[in-house]
N, C-alpha and C positions, 0 to 999 in steps of 0.2 A: 504495498497498499504509500509505501513512501513512508509512513509515518514516522518522526523524529520519535527516535527512543532514549537518549542523553547524547549532551557534549560538553567536553571537557574543555578548558581554555587554560590555555597554559599563559602564563607571563609573560613570554617572549617569544621570538621570530621559531617556527619548529621547521626544522631545516630536513631532517628525513621519512622517510618513509614509515607507517608503523611497521610494528616485526610480532607475527601473534604465532601464542603458544597457549592450547589448551585454554583456561579465560583470562589472561593475561596480553596484555601490548606494551611493547615499549618502540619509545623513540627520542633523538634524540633535537638539540636545538643549534644554535648559533652561537648560544652566549656559553654554551659546556655544559648542560643539563639533558641529564638523562633521566625520561620519565618511563614511570610501571605504572599501568591504569587495568583498572576491572571492569574486564569489557559486559557485563553481565549490571554494573552498575553505574561504571561511568565516575568511581570515587577512585582518587589514586593509594597506589597501595604504597609508594617512594617515590622520593626523586633526588639524586646524586650527582652533585656541580664534581665536574671534574677539570675545569680551569682551562682549556680550551674549547672552541669550537669541535661540534660532533658536527660533520657535515656527511660524514657515512651510514648508511645506514646500519642499526648494533644486525648481531647474526646470534643464533644459541646454535653454542655448539657443546654439544651434552649438555652440562650442568654448569654452564660458564655462558655468558653473556659476553661478547666480546664486541671492547664498543673504541675506534680507533677515531682522533683527535688527531686535530689541523695541526699541533706540535711534534706530529710526529710519530707523539706513544699509542700503545696498547693497553687498553686495561681488561681484565677480567671481572665481569662481577658477578654475584651470585645474584640470580634473575630472582629470588623468592623478596630479598632485600635489602638488593643495592649495594652491600658490604664488596670493597673492593680487594679481590683473595692476590691478582696481582698485577703487576703496571712493568712493561718493556720499555722502556726508553729508544726508538729509534730512530732519533736526532729530524729535522727541519726537513734534513730531504725527503725525509719518508711520509711528508704530508703530500694528501693527495685530496688540493679544492677541484680540480676540474672536470671532474663527472662525480659534484655532488649526488648526494642522495641512492648513488649506484651502492649496491649492497657489496659483503667482502667478498669471496671465495672460500670453504670450508673444504677438505674434503682426508681423510684421513686423521683428524682430529690436530690439524693447522691451522694456521690461519691464515693468509697468503694477501702481503699489502703491497700495492703497487705502490712503488714510490714516483713522487714526480723528479726526484734523479736520476729513475734510469734500472735501479733496484730492482728487483722484487725480490721483500723478506718472505722466511717461513718459520710463523712463530708458536708453540707448540701452546694446545688451544689449555691444557688440562693447568700448565705449567706458567705459562708464560716464554719461556726458553728462548730464543731465538736460536732455529736449530741450525738456516744457513741465509745469506744472502747472496741474491749472484743477479750481473749483469749482463746482458747481450751483445753482440757481438765484434769486433775486433777489438784489437788492445786500441786503435788512436781511437773506435765507438767511445768503449770502456771510460775516454780521461773526457767525455764531454759530456750536458747534459742532457739526457734523451728519455723523452718520458715512455716508458713500456705498460704496457695493456695489465687489464686482469687479465689471469691467466683462466682458459680452460682446460681441466681435467680430467682425466679418461688414460687407462689402461696404465697407471704407475709413472703419468707425466703429465706435469702443469706442462702449454703451450703459452707462450708469453707472440704480440709482437712490440715491434717499434717502428720508428720512420722507415727503416730498411732492411730489419731484419725478422725472421721468424724460429724463436729457436726454444727449442723443448728440453726442458729439465727434467731430471728425475724427483720425484715426490723426497724419496726417502735421502737424500744425498745432496741436492742441488746438481751432481754433477750433467755439465751440457751432455746430454744423448744427440740429439743432432742442431744444426739449425743449419737457414738456406735465406739468401741473400734476395731480394726481394725488391723492385722498382715503387718507387711512388708510393709505398706501404703505409698504413695508417696504426694510429696507437690506440688500434679497436681488439678484444679479444677472437678468437678465431671460431671456429663453430667447430666442432667432433660430433661427426655419426658413425659409428662401428667403428670400423679402423682407420677412417678418414679425414680429415683433414681439411677444410676449407677457410680460404682468406679471400676475401676480394681486397683487390686494389685500387690506385688509379689507373692504374693498363687492365686492368682486367680481373677473372677469378683464378684464383692460384689451388690446386688441389694435393696434398700429400699427405703419401701415407705414412702413418702413425706407428 
């Protein structure tokens, strides 16, 4: 019927989309707060100040709510209470605000952070430990500021793109399994279907074997 059931008004600009699980939704704001709201009543369950803008959707990683903030930090919050279980400082270069509201990627208990500095960070969702960080391209490319895409994950690989490269990293170790040079690429995640990787560039469509 479209009849309004409830409305929750935060005191600031809501930046992310709501993430829903069970009877709770979570969202972040530009002023650095994370809110948890009961979806049956519209009442706040908790709010947590992080200290930096939350521009990326929070993501549930098992029993941890992973929150990436604009200062390049990743926080693991208790979804029920908002208590901070761990915090990992990746540095300002890991901050990502180019894709505001885009969800993080999680696979195999690992939260992947695609930094504006071109590095892909793999953070253990249970402990916050940085498992690895890697950058794609040649050694010359790695010395330049090149934004990397969110990864597409399948078959034990995390596949990312930047302006000139598409690269597959091993999920467990971060080792480069393969990489290919592409013309006029874009920092957009590729699409994986079955054993094939599809990636569109300014020069057309590329298809790679995973």
